[in-house]
Biotite code that builds the C-alpha atoms (Angstrom):
import biotite.structure as struc

atoms = struc.array([
    struc.Atom([110.402, 128.619, 135.319], chain_id="A", res_id=1, res_name="UNK", atom_name="CA", element="C"),
    struc.Atom([107.224, 130.428, 136.408], chain_id="A", res_id=2, res_name="UNK", atom_name="CA", element="C"),
    struc.Atom([104.908, 129.304, 139.157], chain_id="A", res_id=3, res_name="UNK", atom_name="CA", element="C"),
    struc.Atom([101.477, 127.979, 138.220], chain_id="A", res_id=4, res_name="UNK", atom_name="CA", element="C"),
    struc.Atom([98.725, 130.586, 138.436], chain_id="A", res_id=5, res_name="UNK", atom_name="CA", element="C"),
    struc.Atom([96.098, 129.761, 141.066], chain_id="A", res_id=6, res_name="UNK", atom_name="CA", element="C"),
    struc.Atom([92.406, 129.648, 140.156], chain_id="A", res_id=7, res_name="UNK", atom_name="CA", element="C"),
    struc.Atom([90.811, 133.047, 140.742], chain_id="A", res_id=8, res_name="UNK", atom_name="CA", element="C"),
    struc.Atom([87.356, 132.413, 139.368], chain_id="A", res_id=9, res_name="UNK", atom_name="CA", element="C"),
    struc.Atom([84.224, 132.274, 141.389], chain_id="A", res_id=10, res_name="UNK", atom_name="CA", element="C"),
    struc.Atom([82.391, 129.128, 142.277], chain_id="A", res_id=11, res_name="UNK", atom_name="CA", element="C"),
    struc.Atom([81.526, 127.088, 139.217], chain_id="A", res_id=12, res_name="UNK", atom_name="CA", element="C"),
    struc.Atom([78.304, 125.321, 138.513], chain_id="A", res_id=13, res_name="UNK", atom_name="CA", element="C"),
    struc.Atom([78.510, 121.572, 138.663], chain_id="A", res_id=14, res_name="UNK", atom_name="CA", element="C"),
    struc.Atom([76.625, 120.062, 135.758], chain_id="A", res_id=15, res_name="UNK", atom_name="CA", element="C"),
    struc.Atom([75.216, 116.618, 135.823], chain_id="A", res_id=16, res_name="UNK", atom_name="CA", element="C"),
    struc.Atom([76.850, 114.377, 133.246], chain_id="A", res_id=17, res_name="UNK", atom_name="CA", element="C"),
    struc.Atom([74.736, 113.722, 130.214], chain_id="A", res_id=18, res_name="UNK", atom_name="CA", element="C"),
    struc.Atom([73.331, 115.841, 127.430], chain_id="A", res_id=19, res_name="UNK", atom_name="CA", element="C"),
    struc.Atom([74.933, 119.196, 128.237], chain_id="A", res_id=20, res_name="UNK", atom_name="CA", element="C"),
    struc.Atom([78.498, 117.895, 128.218], chain_id="A", res_id=21, res_name="UNK", atom_name="CA", element="C"),
    struc.Atom([77.977, 115.755, 125.128], chain_id="A", res_id=22, res_name="UNK", atom_name="CA", element="C"),
    struc.Atom([76.412, 118.714, 123.323], chain_id="A", res_id=23, res_name="UNK", atom_name="CA", element="C"),
    struc.Atom([79.424, 120.839, 124.277], chain_id="A", res_id=24, res_name="UNK", atom_name="CA", element="C"),
    struc.Atom([81.787, 118.106, 123.116], chain_id="A", res_id=25, res_name="UNK", atom_name="CA", element="C"),
    struc.Atom([79.912, 117.873, 119.831], chain_id="A", res_id=26, res_name="UNK", atom_name="CA", element="C"),
    struc.Atom([80.146, 121.657, 119.392], chain_id="A", res_id=27, res_name="UNK", atom_name="CA", element="C"),
    struc.Atom([83.860, 121.643, 120.136], chain_id="A", res_id=28, res_name="UNK", atom_name="CA", element="C"),
    struc.Atom([84.455, 118.732, 117.777], chain_id="A", res_id=29, res_name="UNK", atom_name="CA", element="C"),
    struc.Atom([82.445, 120.440, 115.034], chain_id="A", res_id=30, res_name="UNK", atom_name="CA", element="C"),
    struc.Atom([84.475, 123.626, 115.413], chain_id="A", res_id=31, res_name="UNK", atom_name="CA", element="C"),
    struc.Atom([87.782, 121.742, 115.430], chain_id="A", res_id=32, res_name="UNK", atom_name="CA", element="C"),
    struc.Atom([86.901, 119.773, 112.323], chain_id="A", res_id=33, res_name="UNK", atom_name="CA", element="C"),
    struc.Atom([85.516, 122.848, 110.568], chain_id="A", res_id=34, res_name="UNK", atom_name="CA", element="C"),
    struc.Atom([88.513, 125.090, 111.251], chain_id="A", res_id=35, res_name="UNK", atom_name="CA", element="C"),
    struc.Atom([91.266, 122.539, 111.767], chain_id="A", res_id=36, res_name="UNK", atom_name="CA", element="C"),
    struc.Atom([93.898, 122.316, 114.481], chain_id="A", res_id=37, res_name="UNK", atom_name="CA", element="C"),
    struc.Atom([97.630, 121.970, 113.986], chain_id="A", res_id=38, res_name="UNK", atom_name="CA", element="C"),
    struc.Atom([99.776, 120.487, 116.719], chain_id="A", res_id=39, res_name="UNK", atom_name="CA", element="C"),
    struc.Atom([103.520, 120.687, 116.190], chain_id="A", res_id=40, res_name="UNK", atom_name="CA", element="C"),
    struc.Atom([106.432, 119.612, 118.328], chain_id="A", res_id=41, res_name="UNK", atom_name="CA", element="C"),
    struc.Atom([110.021, 118.456, 118.223], chain_id="A", res_id=42, res_name="UNK", atom_name="CA", element="C"),
    struc.Atom([111.680, 115.790, 120.323], chain_id="A", res_id=43, res_name="UNK", atom_name="CA", element="C"),
    struc.Atom([115.457, 115.954, 120.567], chain_id="A", res_id=44, res_name="UNK", atom_name="CA", element="C"),
    struc.Atom([117.672, 113.446, 122.317], chain_id="A", res_id=45, res_name="UNK", atom_name="CA", element="C"),
    struc.Atom([121.123, 114.722, 123.204], chain_id="A", res_id=46, res_name="UNK", atom_name="CA", element="C"),
    struc.Atom([124.030, 113.063, 124.960], chain_id="A", res_id=47, res_name="UNK", atom_name="CA", element="C"),
    struc.Atom([126.775, 115.398, 126.188], chain_id="A", res_id=48, res_name="UNK", atom_name="CA", element="C"),
    struc.Atom([125.602, 118.151, 123.814], chain_id="A", res_id=49, res_name="UNK", atom_name="CA", element="C"),
    struc.Atom([125.680, 115.749, 120.851], chain_id="A", res_id=50, res_name="UNK", atom_name="CA", element="C"),
    struc.Atom([122.384, 115.454, 119.078], chain_id="A", res_id=51, res_name="UNK", atom_name="CA", element="C"),
    struc.Atom([121.585, 111.775, 118.668], chain_id="A", res_id=52, res_name="UNK", atom_name="CA", element="C"),
    struc.Atom([118.015, 111.882, 117.454], chain_id="A", res_id=53, res_name="UNK", atom_name="CA", element="C"),
    struc.Atom([115.480, 114.488, 116.375], chain_id="A", res_id=54, res_name="UNK", atom_name="CA", element="C"),
    struc.Atom([111.834, 113.643, 115.790], chain_id="A", res_id=55, res_name="UNK", atom_name="CA", element="C"),
    struc.Atom([109.622, 116.350, 114.300], chain_id="A", res_id=56, res_name="UNK", atom_name="CA", element="C"),
    struc.Atom([105.935, 115.837, 114.917], chain_id="A", res_id=57, res_name="UNK", atom_name="CA", element="C"),
    struc.Atom([103.234, 117.612, 112.925], chain_id="A", res_id=58, res_name="UNK", atom_name="CA", element="C"),
    struc.Atom([99.597, 116.720, 113.497], chain_id="A", res_id=59, res_name="UNK", atom_name="CA", element="C"),
    struc.Atom([96.649, 118.216, 111.661], chain_id="A", res_id=60, res_name="UNK", atom_name="CA", element="C"),
    struc.Atom([93.134, 117.511, 112.877], chain_id="A", res_id=61, res_name="UNK", atom_name="CA", element="C"),
    struc.Atom([90.495, 118.607, 110.369], chain_id="A", res_id=62, res_name="UNK", atom_name="CA", element="C"),
    struc.Atom([87.529, 117.301, 108.434], chain_id="A", res_id=63, res_name="UNK", atom_name="CA", element="C"),
    struc.Atom([88.116, 115.660, 105.073], chain_id="A", res_id=64, res_name="UNK", atom_name="CA", element="C"),
    struc.Atom([86.437, 118.581, 103.315], chain_id="A", res_id=65, res_name="UNK", atom_name="CA", element="C"),
    struc.Atom([88.636, 121.112, 105.099], chain_id="A", res_id=66, res_name="UNK", atom_name="CA", element="C"),
    struc.Atom([91.754, 119.067, 104.333], chain_id="A", res_id=67, res_name="UNK", atom_name="CA", element="C"),
    struc.Atom([90.810, 118.944, 100.640], chain_id="A", res_id=68, res_name="UNK", atom_name="CA", element="C"),
    struc.Atom([90.294, 122.731, 100.687], chain_id="A", res_id=69, res_name="UNK", atom_name="CA", element="C"),
    struc.Atom([93.865, 123.033, 101.961], chain_id="A", res_id=70, res_name="UNK", atom_name="CA", element="C"),
    struc.Atom([95.133, 120.744, 99.189], chain_id="A", res_id=71, res_name="UNK", atom_name="CA", element="C"),
    struc.Atom([95.745, 117.732, 101.410], chain_id="A", res_id=72, res_name="UNK", atom_name="CA", element="C"),
    struc.Atom([94.486, 114.496, 99.858], chain_id="A", res_id=73, res_name="UNK", atom_name="CA", element="C"),
    struc.Atom([97.316, 111.972, 100.243], chain_id="A", res_id=74, res_name="UNK", atom_name="CA", element="C"),
    struc.Atom([94.936, 109.261, 101.490], chain_id="A", res_id=75, res_name="UNK", atom_name="CA", element="C"),
    struc.Atom([93.289, 109.179, 98.038], chain_id="A", res_id=76, res_name="UNK", atom_name="CA", element="C"),
    struc.Atom([96.601, 108.207, 96.391], chain_id="A", res_id=77, res_name="UNK", atom_name="CA", element="C"),
    struc.Atom([97.888, 105.740, 98.984], chain_id="A", res_id=78, res_name="UNK", atom_name="CA", element="C"),
    struc.Atom([97.155, 102.127, 97.890], chain_id="A", res_id=79, res_name="UNK", atom_name="CA", element="C"),
    struc.Atom([97.117, 101.010, 101.533], chain_id="A", res_id=80, res_name="UNK", atom_name="CA", element="C"),
    struc.Atom([94.281, 103.428, 102.327], chain_id="A", res_id=81, res_name="UNK", atom_name="CA", element="C"),
    struc.Atom([92.292, 103.682, 99.088], chain_id="A", res_id=82, res_name="UNK", atom_name="CA", element="C"),
    struc.Atom([90.940, 100.888, 96.931], chain_id="A", res_id=83, res_name="UNK", atom_name="CA", element="C"),
    struc.Atom([90.771, 103.357, 94.015], chain_id="A", res_id=84, res_name="UNK", atom_name="CA", element="C"),
    struc.Atom([94.487, 104.086, 94.348], chain_id="A", res_id=85, res_name="UNK", atom_name="CA", element="C"),
    struc.Atom([95.184, 100.364, 94.518], chain_id="A", res_id=86, res_name="UNK", atom_name="CA", element="C"),
    struc.Atom([93.193, 99.756, 91.325], chain_id="A", res_id=87, res_name="UNK", atom_name="CA", element="C"),
    struc.Atom([94.960, 102.638, 89.567], chain_id="A", res_id=88, res_name="UNK", atom_name="CA", element="C"),
    struc.Atom([98.331, 101.206, 90.606], chain_id="A", res_id=89, res_name="UNK", atom_name="CA", element="C"),
    struc.Atom([97.343, 97.748, 89.362], chain_id="A", res_id=90, res_name="UNK", atom_name="CA", element="C"),
    struc.Atom([96.155, 99.242, 86.050], chain_id="A", res_id=91, res_name="UNK", atom_name="CA", element="C"),
    struc.Atom([99.443, 101.141, 85.692], chain_id="A", res_id=92, res_name="UNK", atom_name="CA", element="C"),
    struc.Atom([101.445, 97.972, 86.360], chain_id="A", res_id=93, res_name="UNK", atom_name="CA", element="C"),
    struc.Atom([99.362, 95.967, 83.866], chain_id="A", res_id=94, res_name="UNK", atom_name="CA", element="C"),
    struc.Atom([99.864, 98.646, 81.187], chain_id="A", res_id=95, res_name="UNK", atom_name="CA", element="C"),
    struc.Atom([103.610, 98.749, 81.846], chain_id="A", res_id=96, res_name="UNK", atom_name="CA", element="C"),
    struc.Atom([103.750, 94.943, 81.726], chain_id="A", res_id=97, res_name="UNK", atom_name="CA", element="C"),
    struc.Atom([101.956, 94.945, 78.346], chain_id="A", res_id=98, res_name="UNK", atom_name="CA", element="C"),
    struc.Atom([104.342, 97.584, 76.930], chain_id="A", res_id=99, res_name="UNK", atom_name="CA", element="C"),
    struc.Atom([107.344, 95.546, 78.078], chain_id="A", res_id=100, res_name="UNK", atom_name="CA", element="C"),
    struc.Atom([105.927, 92.360, 76.530], chain_id="A", res_id=101, res_name="UNK", atom_name="CA", element="C"),
    struc.Atom([105.382, 94.150, 73.202], chain_id="A", res_id=102, res_name="UNK", atom_name="CA", element="C"),
    struc.Atom([108.895, 95.560, 73.313], chain_id="A", res_id=103, res_name="UNK", atom_name="CA", element="C"),
    struc.Atom([110.350, 92.123, 74.090], chain_id="A", res_id=104, res_name="UNK", atom_name="CA", element="C"),
    struc.Atom([108.431, 90.558, 71.204], chain_id="A", res_id=105, res_name="UNK", atom_name="CA", element="C"),
    struc.Atom([109.720, 93.255, 68.826], chain_id="A", res_id=106, res_name="UNK", atom_name="CA", element="C"),
    struc.Atom([113.303, 92.682, 69.990], chain_id="A", res_id=107, res_name="UNK", atom_name="CA", element="C"),
    struc.Atom([112.945, 88.907, 69.572], chain_id="A", res_id=108, res_name="UNK", atom_name="CA", element="C"),
    struc.Atom([111.565, 89.383, 66.025], chain_id="A", res_id=109, res_name="UNK", atom_name="CA", element="C"),
    struc.Atom([114.447, 91.709, 65.171], chain_id="A", res_id=110, res_name="UNK", atom_name="CA", element="C"),
    struc.Atom([116.993, 89.257, 66.556], chain_id="A", res_id=111, res_name="UNK", atom_name="CA", element="C"),
    struc.Atom([115.389, 86.346, 64.713], chain_id="A", res_id=112, res_name="UNK", atom_name="CA", element="C"),
    struc.Atom([115.667, 88.377, 61.486], chain_id="A", res_id=113, res_name="UNK", atom_name="CA", element="C"),
    struc.Atom([119.379, 88.945, 62.131], chain_id="A", res_id=114, res_name="UNK", atom_name="CA", element="C"),
    struc.Atom([119.974, 85.238, 62.783], chain_id="A", res_id=115, res_name="UNK", atom_name="CA", element="C"),
    struc.Atom([118.017, 84.161, 59.694], chain_id="A", res_id=116, res_name="UNK", atom_name="CA", element="C"),
    struc.Atom([119.843, 86.580, 57.387], chain_id="A", res_id=117, res_name="UNK", atom_name="CA", element="C"),
    struc.Atom([123.283, 84.895, 57.699], chain_id="A", res_id=118, res_name="UNK", atom_name="CA", element="C"),
    struc.Atom([121.647, 81.483, 57.380], chain_id="A", res_id=119, res_name="UNK", atom_name="CA", element="C"),
    struc.Atom([119.815, 82.639, 54.263], chain_id="A", res_id=120, res_name="UNK", atom_name="CA", element="C"),
    struc.Atom([123.063, 83.999, 52.782], chain_id="A", res_id=121, res_name="UNK", atom_name="CA", element="C"),
    struc.Atom([124.803, 80.716, 53.550], chain_id="A", res_id=122, res_name="UNK", atom_name="CA", element="C"),
    struc.Atom([122.024, 78.701, 51.865], chain_id="A", res_id=123, res_name="UNK", atom_name="CA", element="C"),
    struc.Atom([122.230, 80.954, 48.763], chain_id="A", res_id=124, res_name="UNK", atom_name="CA", element="C"),
    struc.Atom([126.002, 80.382, 48.639], chain_id="A", res_id=125, res_name="UNK", atom_name="CA", element="C"),
    struc.Atom([125.467, 76.593, 49.010], chain_id="A", res_id=126, res_name="UNK", atom_name="CA", element="C"),
    struc.Atom([122.981, 76.625, 46.156], chain_id="A", res_id=127, res_name="UNK", atom_name="CA", element="C"),
    struc.Atom([125.408, 78.591, 43.945], chain_id="A", res_id=128, res_name="UNK", atom_name="CA", element="C"),
    struc.Atom([128.213, 76.121, 44.753], chain_id="A", res_id=129, res_name="UNK", atom_name="CA", element="C"),
    struc.Atom([125.961, 73.157, 43.896], chain_id="A", res_id=130, res_name="UNK", atom_name="CA", element="C"),
    struc.Atom([124.994, 74.711, 40.535], chain_id="A", res_id=131, res_name="UNK", atom_name="CA", element="C"),
    struc.Atom([128.617, 75.355, 39.656], chain_id="A", res_id=132, res_name="UNK", atom_name="CA", element="C"),
    struc.Atom([129.519, 71.773, 40.519], chain_id="A", res_id=133, res_name="UNK", atom_name="CA", element="C"),
    struc.Atom([126.618, 70.435, 38.445], chain_id="A", res_id=134, res_name="UNK", atom_name="CA", element="C"),
    struc.Atom([127.780, 72.501, 35.475], chain_id="A", res_id=135, res_name="UNK", atom_name="CA", element="C"),
    struc.Atom([131.261, 71.113, 35.853], chain_id="A", res_id=136, res_name="UNK", atom_name="CA", element="C"),
    struc.Atom([132.841, 74.276, 37.139], chain_id="A", res_id=137, res_name="UNK", atom_name="CA", element="C"),
    struc.Atom([134.858, 74.476, 40.239], chain_id="A", res_id=138, res_name="UNK", atom_name="CA", element="C"),
    struc.Atom([133.509, 76.808, 42.897], chain_id="A", res_id=139, res_name="UNK", atom_name="CA", element="C"),
    struc.Atom([135.818, 79.657, 43.505], chain_id="A", res_id=140, res_name="UNK", atom_name="CA", element="C"),
])
């Protein structure tokens, strides 16, 4: 491992806290948000050369406009972060619910038609038997 490098600059000017430092901070923040900064790192936990856990960290600091330019807009589609996404999800669920209700109603109508058909055939057969008996014929 290398030794830390000692400071070799000349004497520095000591600025009073206040406007100058906040202006510099604002400039730095503006540049960071305008260009974006990526911070990446991995954390690995090993025990006797056996990897137990790996955590990969990726952090992007940028303005919303810059993120959208890069194609990053996940917060617009996350219902926990966007009321618009939540409404869209609710609308999707309501539409799916309506389609399922219509499908169920169609299946119930179809099933009712199948149940009524044998009953209708049985009632036609009963009527035929009654007519034959009235005419003095034996049903057969």
